[in-house]
Residue, then its C-alpha position, 0 to 999 in steps of 0.5 A: x499499500x502506497x501513500x498518495x503523497x510520498x515522495x517516490x524514489x523514481x521522482x528524484x533527479x541524483x545523477x550528474x547527468x540529469x542535472x547537467x541536462x537541466x541546467x543545460x536547457x537554461x529555462x529558469x524562474x525565481x522569486x524572493x526565496x528560490x531559483x527554480x531550473x527546469x527542463x521537460x522530461x517526456x514522464x507522466x511525473x515531475x522529478x525534483x533535484x536539489x541543489x544547496x551550496x555550502x554558501x547556505x551554511x552548515x551541513x545542518x541548515x542545508x539539510x533544513x533547506x533540502x527538508x523544506x524544499x521537498x516537503x513544499x514539493x510533496x505537498x503542492x504536487x497535485x498542483x504542478x504541471x507533469x512531464x518537467x525535471x526541476x532543479x531547486x536552488x535557495x536564494x537566500x541563507x535564511x530558511x523561508x517559511x513552509x507556507x511561503x514555499x506552498x504558495x511560491x513553488x506551484x506559481x513558479x512551476x507554472x511559470x516555467x511550463x510556459x517557458x517551456x511550452x508545455x500544458x500548465x495544468x497537471 
């Protein structure tokens, strides 16, 4: 029995080749809290990659960002268009509130889908 909101392993970007493909596509959108890079993936679901640099802080701080971004993605996944690989990068060293991420992430991903000429509805 699977959990409907679980963040499954096949929804993660892991290999450097996948990250490079997303960065090479050169499509991004941003707001105060994060930068979102994206690329088409021809799959019936989105995949998420996180890039949190040491500029953010210690390992504890970087892991906090990763947990926040994964949770925001997990909770807003039903509002996101499908068929996109996403890479999220924090903009500041201060962790945002989860509510701000839940508000901003779907909006940014829909903007990115328009830039990639994809349908904006799931």
